[in-house]
N, C-alpha and C positions, 0 to 999 in steps of 0.2 A: 699467286704472289703473297696474298695476305696470310694464307695458311702456312706458307714457308716461313714467313717472317714470325708468326706466332710460335711455331716450332722452335726456332732459333732463340726466341725470347724465353720460352719456358725452360729450354736446356740451360741458358745462361742463369735463369733464377735458381735452378736445381743446383748448378755449380756453386753459386754464391751461398746458398743455404748450406751446403756441405762444407765450405770453407769457413763461413762465419759462424755456423752451428749455434752454440749456446747464446752468443751475443745477439743474434737475430731472434732467437727463441724467446728471450727475455722481453722482447718488445711486443710479444703476442704473435698473431698470425703472420707468417712470412709470405712472400709472393709465390713460394712453391706450395703452400698449405693455406689458401685463403679461407679465412672463416673457421679454421680448425685449431683447437677444439671447441666445440659448441656445448659440451656437458662434461661431467666428470670422466676422468680416465680411470678404468678398472683394471687392476693387476690381479689375475686368477693364480692362485697357488694351489697345487694338488696335495698339499700336506697340512697337518693341523696347526692352529696357532701355537707359537712357541718353538716350533721346528726350525731347523736351519734354513730351508727355503723361505719360510714365513718371516724370519728375522731379517734376511737380506731383502726381501720385497718391501718391508716396512722402513728399512734404511733409506731406500730410494724414494719412498712416498712423498716426504716433505719437500726435498730439493726438487723433485720433478713437478710437483704441484706449483712451486714458486716459479719455475721456469715457464710453465704452461698457463699460468693464470686461472687454473681450474683445480678443484679438488681431485686428489687421487686416492682411490679406495681399494684397499686389498681385501679380496674375497677368497675364502678357503673352500675349495671343492675337493674333498678328501676321498681317496680310495684307489685301489689297483695300482699302488706304487707310483702315484702322481698322474696316471693316465686318464683318470676321470677328468681332472682339471685341464690336462692337455687337450683332450677332446673338446671340452667346452670352449677352449681358446680357438682351436681349429675351426669350430663352427660359428664363431661370433661373426656377425655381419653389421655391427652398430658402428664400426669405425673408431670405437673408443675403448677397445679391450686388448690387452696384451697379457702375457704370462711369464712367471718366473719358473724355470724349469731345471731339473737335474740332468746328468748325462743321458741316462737311459730313455727319458722321455723324447729326446731329441735325436737319438741315434738308433738303438737296437730294439726298440718297443715292438715293432712288427716282426722282427726276426725271432724273437722270442716267443711271440704269440701272434699268429697270422689274424686272430679274431679282433686284435685291437682296431678300434673303429676309425682311427685316423693314421695317416701316412706322414711321418715327420717331414720327409723330403718333399712332399707335394703340398701338404696342408698348412705348414708352418713356415714362416719367413724369418731367418735370423736377424737379430738386432745387435746384441753385443754379448760377448763372453765376459762375465763379471768376475769370478773368482776361481782359482784352482787350488787343489791341495793334493799332496801325495797321500797314500795310505802308509801305515807302518806295520811291518811284519812283527808281531808280538807273541810272546810265549809265556807260560807260568814262570815266575822267578826261580821256582824249585819244584822239580817233579822227578821221580824215579825214571831213570833211562835217559834223562836229558842232561846234556853237557852243562857244566857250570859256566857262567859268564854269558856273553852275548855275542861272541864271535860267529859271524854268519856262516863261514865255511864249515866250522865244526857243527853248527846246528843243522845245517842242510845235510851234512854227511850222516848225522844221527837220524834225521828224518827219513834218508833213503834206506838206512838200515832197518827202520821200524816198519817201513812199508804201509800196508793198510791197517796196522795197529794203531796208528795215530789218527786223530780226527781233526778237522778244522771247522770253525763256525763262521756264518755269515748272516746278515739280515734277511736272507731270502734268496730263492733261485732267480738267477738273472741279474742280481745286483752287481756293482762294479766289484765288491769284495768277493763275490763268488767267481765272476769271470776272471778277475785278477789272479785268484788262487789257482784256478784251472790253467791259466796261462803259465803261472810260476811252476806248476806241476811238469808242464811240457817243456819248460826251458831247463829244469834242474833234475828231473827224474824222480822226484819225490812222489808219494802216492797216498797222502792222508785222505780220509773219507769225509765227504761233505756232510755237515749237519746244519740245517737252517734253523734260525731262530726268529722271533718277531722284530728284534732290533739290536743295534750294537751294544746297548747296556747289557742285554741278556747274553750276548756272546761273551762279553768281558767276565760276567758273573759265572759262566760255565767253565771258563778258563781257571777261574779261581777255585772253582769246585772240583776240578780235576777231570771234567768230561772232555775237555778239548786241550790239545797240545799246541795249537797255533791258530792265528787269525790276522787278517788284514784289518787294522782299526784306524779310525780318524786320529790324527796326531794329538788333539787335545785330550781325548779320552784315554789314549794309550799313555800319554806322559803323566796324566793324573794317577793312573795306576802304578806306573813306575815310580813316582815319588812316594806312594804309599808302600813301596817295596813289595808289591804283589805281582807285578809283570816285569819282564825284561824286554827290551826292544832291540830287535835283530837288525833291521834295516829299513829305510824308506824306499818307496817305489818310484821316486822320481829319478831322472838321469843322473842328477848330482844331489848334494845335500840341500835340504830345504830350510828356509828361514823359520818355518813353523815348527821344526824340530832339529835346530842346528847341531846338536851334539850327536845325532844319530847318523851313522854312515849310510850311504845308498847301497842297495843290493848290487848295483853295478860294480862298486868297489870291491865286492867279495867275488867277482867274476861272473855274475850272472848276466848274460848277453841277451840283447834284443828283448829287454823287459823294461818298459817305462809305462807307468800307469798313474793317472790322476783322477780324482773325482772333481767335477766342476759344476757350476751353475750359470745360467745364461738367461737373458730375456729374448723372447721371440713374439711375433705377432701372427695373426691370421694371414695366410697368403692373400686372402681377399682384400686386406687393407690397402688403400691406394699407396702406390710406391713413393710419392713425395712425402706423405705422412710417416711411412716407414723409415725413410731416410732422415727426416727431422728427428724422429725419436731415437734412431740408432746414434746420431750425432750427440744428442743430449744425454742419453743414458751412459755412453761411453765416457763423456766428459765428467759426468758425476762420479762414475766409478774411479776415475783417476785423480779425483780432487783429494787433497791431504786429509780432510776430515772423514770422508767416506772410506778412504784407503785404510785409515786407522780402525774404523769400526769394523770393516771387513776382516781385518787382521785379527781383532779380538773375537770374532766369530768363527775363526779358524780358516780364513781364506787369504791367499795372496792376490791382491787385486790385479785385474788386467784391463778391463775397459776396452775391448777390441773393437774393430769396425765390423759391420755386418759381414763383410767378405771374410775377415778373419775368423768369425764364428762358423761360417759356412765351411771353411777349410778344415776346422777342427771337427766339426760334425761328420765330414766325409772320411776323414782319417780314422776317427774312433769307430765309425761304423764298420769300415774295412777291417780293422784290427780285431775288434769285439766279435764282428761277424764270423770271422775265421775260427775264433775259439768256439762259438756257438755251434758252428757246422762240424768242426772236427770232433767236439766232445758230445754232440748230439743233445744239447741243452735245450730244454723247453720249459716254459713258465708253468707253474702248477696251477 
């Protein structure tokens, strides 16, 4: 009888924690997470200081610290496209470590490379989808053999006619820019050749230098080059127009079907972290992401804020793993 009562009491406490979320958290430990946190919370980022994931993690550090009553420290563990940091989070057992991740770390890491030492689905627990952004199909403003203007239908027709004489660039094998372009090739019948570069800035420079005819770029970078008169923007990869590039039509408006692609970032915890602690963190982080101040900061960083539930992030991970996994299998893509 007593154990049954305790179980009902704990379930009630969890329910109250999920409903009251941030309000309860501001008072310190809740009934669902007694005594936690007892030390600083660590956010591991698998990318260098100043990178987009690093900026997002640091945006959350201060409000999360205030809510928890403990310092929040961002730690950069760089390498392998963020997978070194992801593996460190997956193996953390201190109960006070979470991570800020990009798409690939939480979805197709092991599909690209079976040697990746962690399994996103098994070793990491979703907390909250933070921000999303489409990519922009961009091309040199002027190049021989390329149609004038930025009409997507005319551009794709020219690309089909060019076949493998055109090249496209990405920040590397298996990145969203790479898998997205391979998906676009499958949907439109174009056949440009993939050329990987160290990062998006190098991709943009190669387009300006005439080595590339197209690429999928983040909106902020693409629009900066458009304003300088160096690139033209053909279409965004979201289902409709994006607030991050409102003047650019979506590729779906040009008749590209079954093609929707976004880059995103998200918080996740080690699967070994106690469920009540994860639930509390998910509620807090989602609320912070939806706050007006953080929403504005994320937009300036190039993200449309989401602040989803843990379940919402889990659904996104499953959907993207299925879509990108199909591209990986069909195109025979493997990490270098």
